[in-house]
Phi, psi and omega in degrees: 000317180293330177293320178296320180296321179296319181295319179298318180296320179296319180293322178298312181296323178294318181296317181297320180296317180295316181296312183297323177297319179295316178297322182291325182283345183295139180289145184291331186291357177274005180298154178281349180236070186297333183291343179273354180267152175290125180248145180280139176240129177057034177060034178297321180260137174252121185268121178277157188238337189211217188273013180294160176293135184247130183266133168261105192281157178275138173232148179289331178202139175272124181258117186121196180208165176279073185262003175095353177242118180277118184264156189302324186250017188282335184236153185278339182207165181208162181209134177251118180292123183291340182271307185272339184082359181289131177255129180247142178238143189198155170190166181214159181243021179091342178238313184248146168258126180255117193229132173234138178235142183217133180205158177276086181196157174250008180256216184269160176228135179227157176222141181219150177216146175261172176290160185292350178265358184236180176206184183261002189297315190276321189227017176062235184282351186303131179065019176263165175263124188238139170230127183224146180196160176214162178259119178290118177073190179258124185264333185221155171247315177212144177240123173290131167238144191301129171253160183304330184272359181281150165264145188221172169231133184225132171264133185227152173236120183251128179233159175267176184300328181282000179094358181287124177280122182250349182196140174219119183196195180239124173207120354293157184277183187290346181258358186293138173236017182270131178305148179303319185293344181255006184293148174276077185213166177298143184302321181291328177298317177293318181297325181284335175291321183296131180098353180280156172243162184298134181092347180288142177247131174235147179232134180203162180237126175266112180300151180305327181294333181256003179260229179272086187257023175255130180295134179082016180303137184303335182291340184074013183249025178302135176074012182255134169287132185253116180259115184251142164234116187237149177226127181278128185241351183201144167231131179241118186219121175052045177081359180251137182243133175237131179233353184276134178286120179297342176292346177296337180268000182291153182205155180200146168245119184221168178201142171265116187233178177224144187282136179248336177208199186300311182242354188261146179210153181236156181284139173290146173289335178254104183264015190283352181291326178275116181276320183209146178204148178196166182208168178215152182215120180258012180098346180233312184242139176247133176237134181229137178235144178227149164238113184224158180288141173293321183250162180202149179265357181289138181294331181274351181271146177254117182290145175253111187263144176281105182195124183287345181271355182248135175233142183246133176282128178241146170230154181237148179204161177206162177225168182260009179246156178269079177206161186265341185240022177283160179291143180289138171290329179205146178211160178293146180299134180297331184270347179230063178289170173270136185255119184251144172243139177264104187283121177284162177287136179242139181291166181298148176271129188247139175222118183277120175274318176207132002280161175257164181302131176065022177282157179247127186230141182262292192249301189243136174252116175272103185278130179219123182232131172261106180245116185246136178187174175305316178201122178265120185283313183207159175217149181212179185207162170203158177249128183058231181253024180279184187289155178283144176230144187280145170263153181255138177278126178257106182296338181287330180247354185058031178237155173266126191228160173191153177249128187239126175278120184268006184295337179272002179252147180289153175290151179122195185279141179217162177246124179254130184240127172263148177219129177221144181219155178262183182302339179265011180064026168285124194241143171241148181235138174222126179250140182225139174264138175211171185232138173260124182218110184264138180288332177204166187250099174276201180282086182293142179094352178271124176260129179237129171246134184229134172241116182252129177240114177265113181252119179276130184239182184289163175058046175061028180264161177215137178242124181254114177254123183239127175255116182254136174236117187248129174241124183265103176259005178263193183254347182265128176298144182253121181243346179210166185220140178259140181227140181233160172210136182304146184294341180298340178262011182294323179288347178264345184289140177244301183200164178216144179208160184221148175209154185270188181296340179264014181063025176270125179285147171222174197282140172235120186251131178274122180256177180294140175302143180218130174053042176082014181234139163286147193224128175234152172241126181262116180270103185297151181291341176207158175288146177255109184276181182300132178067014178259156180239137181225140178237145172206166181242132176246125180242125178239135176255134179231168174222157172057036172285340177233147185225154183294132174240336180217103186288335181285322181264002183052048182261135181233160175244123181255137179217126179196198180250139178288321187233150177296151179266115182235153175276017180235167174283128174269116182294315179212130178232133182235139181235135176224136178255123182243152182239154188288342181209166182290338181285331181280158180167183178287159183291159179304146177069015174241137182275150174296147180278010182303138184202166175223135183232149178243136175051073176274136178291157175303141179063027175283128175254133184234076182288152175213156177228130178230143174263122187230166174236130183233136177239059186243172174280113178239097180258133173254131187240135167242134192223139176229129183234124176250125183236122179254124180260120177250174184275357184254016173086027176232146176243122180258123182252139167222114183252137171242118188240121179250132181245149173219122179270102181260003181262192184263344187263150174279133182264127180264326180198163172217165187250151174223127185258117181273140178301158175296159182059038175259141178219173178057045181284133181222132179239122186203168171224195184294340180276320180158199183291140173275098192299310185291324178292324181297331179294339181274007184271359188267068179253180180296138186292321186269016177231160173297143182243125180266113178271142176249112179278103187275086183296320182289309186294322189273328190223321191252001175071192183298333180291338174078184181275097191275177180300138178073359176288150175232144184205143177232131176222173183230153174225132176231144180196168178238132180244140176285115187290332188297336179287345184239013184233159178210165181288144181221163183296327183263357182155227183248120177273129182235123170272113184289116175282140181237133178295153184246149179235032176068217182269011181291137183281117178264108182295319180216130178232116178256124181241119178251120174256115187258126178249110178284179184301339183278354181226139175232139180275129178267316182209152183200168177299141186288182176063058176225164174251144180258126178242121185261127173254183180287317183241011182205169175232134184243132172257120183249129176249130177244119184241153182229149171054068184237145166225185181292344182279343177225038182294144183288144175250112182251134176220148179225156170243122185227163176227147174278146183250180178295340177300336178296320177274336182288332183296307180293328176296318181295317176300316181298319182297316181294315181296324177295319177296321178295316177297320179296317179299318182293315181297315181300319178299318185291326186273339183271124179252112186282155183296148178291336181294335181275309188254358181081176182289152179267140176229068188293317186293314180296325182293314181295325182289329180283345182282139177278101183283137180238121178252154177294156178291150180296145180302323180300315181295315180301314182297317180298316178299311183300316183296313180300315181295316177297318178297321180296317179298315183295315181298317179298320179294319178298322178293322178294317177299318178298313178298323179292317180295327177294315180299323181276356177080015178276343183242127178290157186299316183295316179298319179300313182295321181291315181290326178297317178299315180298309181298317178298322181296314178297320179296319178297323180295317179297315182298329184282335182267329192294321182300319181293319181293321182294318179297320179294322181290325182294333182296345185268016171126170184295330180306312183281332174297321176295322179294316180296320181296320177299317181296320180291323179297313181294328178294320178297318179300316182295315181294321177297319180293321177296320177297318179297323179298317181297317179296322179297318180293321176299318178297319179293321177297324178274005176058043179254010177215145182285162182296321181291317178296322178299312184296321180293315181295321182295319179294320177298317177296318180296320177297321177296318177297316182296319181293318180293321178298315180297319176300316178296320179295322181294319180296312181296325178296319178296322179291322179294322178297318179293329178283351176091007180284336181241000000 
């Protein structure tokens, strides 16, 4: 009977062993409550599978607490025991071990370890360090974790890479009902919220590349790594709100014990090794968390030392009962424990990119350090034994960088030292030897800060405003500054000027080009002594730095240098591109070239190219000037100016500045006088006179001088030469005054200085061509790309010749000879044998004498014809005003009736006067025929305009063809009107009215 009982007992024990082994081997993820298990995010946890060495990693700080609920990102590593199925989570900070245990049981869970010199093979738990605990009862049924459609409240602390806390607040706040997936936040911030439970703390770093990576971001956090510590405080789901931390219900019974035999263990009298513990049980899965010291002074405790050469054997076990000393339902095999290593904290690994060992450096040292670690908090450098200076982390290169001006260091050998540390202040040091060797010695100790603003202006112009700040840290006073510009921009250069902080201008001298650079010397208004700071502004005008690439979109390509070229180190340089209006700017999807640079080496060139759109007045001018120098002190000018509107804006007028002491000013084109423009010529004689060329009023109407239009006009005037001349050793020195056209770009300017026979040139400005005429000599100057800022200065030295006196004598001699011949002819009577008999009376009687028309008749005809023309124009204006609604119907009918009555009266009188005038000869018949011809041209052009408007309304003509035809008709009308005016003017002159 006893044998039967022994067999039955053996079978029961075997069955119990098999069942417990099967349950232990079941994977944890088969639980019915997966949300209650610690889940891995982004492969944070690496799960070990067998007897390989398992690392307990070092962390700078443990985020969270041992509250009994293991969260997905709480631990740095995990391990699942293949025998028991117990999953352990762990990390340490060099002092504390943070441990989490999870198993499919409602009973106790234990962990034990031996010293690195022992194992569990011979005596099981004997002499091991044991920690065991269980959760009394069931603490949870379900734990909410955030889903993308939930609304939440999160408290956050935001720090920068160097550990500085810059913000602490709540986002989303306690009133938010916006789903997490719709939050206006960085994607990684939202991703880290998903999966959290109330009370959970998470720590993460958003790399700068995934953060605010746009230059000039309003947050001011461009290029910064964002270190977040967040805590979930509320979940709002489907109208239900939860704010209570589920860990508040956690509970645990635990003990720090030591093994006494294979399965037996006793409690330590000193339980101080465990700092914090808690647990949770949802009826299926039990989770337990501990915070305990790695080291201990208790005799029964086994210290865990940080050393990669030491491995500690660990075993896991659990039971299904709520007791501390029960037999394990399953445990790790004594012969195959898990081997753990406590990984110590290691300082960052340093690799110097620049400078390198034994390198030779002249002006600027671009420091670049590659510091690798889980997270490098800060990096710094120093030269020799001087103070430490911080390096800046560049997220674009993953390097720690800085630019260092070496001008304050002596030449020769130096030691450069790098220093980098992690959040736990574990520090690495790297020393490098290098040499400073400068090719030349500029003003060492001078610090220059430059701010350059490139402003695009009208007519392909550019204004460069540069603010210089000079600090003298050397011993030599600074009285001048050198400035350079590459020769490739010499054809674009117009002018340069400088002024100090009080707006007082000082001298800028152009020196000889050197080594491919234009060269200027700026003479400061005062010396800058030791430790003094001086500021001044340099203004440079350029042209044609941008050129048209797309005429339909008004798109241009701009090319220039971001920073000035100096023979000194520029401590800080800033560049800004400005536009003349808000509509202009860089093309879409292109960034502004604005930038800032630190420590630029001497003669550094920083070219850039930008595609821009400009909506400015861009006029191209071709100009020809003829100047006749006479012996009586006058300069006669005749200007021919051709315009082309290549910009987007319509031009209404432009200015022309006539030199002082100019008179007889006349503005005209091939049609005639520009009447409205001519009115602006009445200025003071002894002052420059600004003429306003009224393109709209005189020629192009309200529509103005539009894009792609071309136009040529002329200006003539006479200048008193005595105001511009002085006595010279070789004769009279004359500075030729030239009219100005403001900032309009003159592509080509041809200047002809004409010397008649009465004047001979002794000396003149170089670079001209000589053209010889029959009665004069011309010096021709051809200039390109000019504005009033780089206008040419021409001067001549001339003498009057005998021709000055010979001209009136020659004229008198010619007149005398003609008179003598006439008198002689009248007094000499030739023989009749030669010419036959004279019949003077009969001959004179037979001639058809023709006398001029009476002045009264001429005056009457001119007045009637002018009145007819005026009345017709008034009638057309009245009809146009009626069509536009500017004239009321009643007023229109009354004025129309009056005008037509007057026109009928003129028409009734004009034919008789015309017939009478024609009777006085072919001359007047031709004048009348010319008037009638021009009248027919005007009527024909008007009829053509009306038909053209009808075709436009019916959309039977393109916009370009319409505008071209319209301009042709208007030009015909203008020419015919001018011709009519000239005929009537000649008739009035003959009548004696003018």
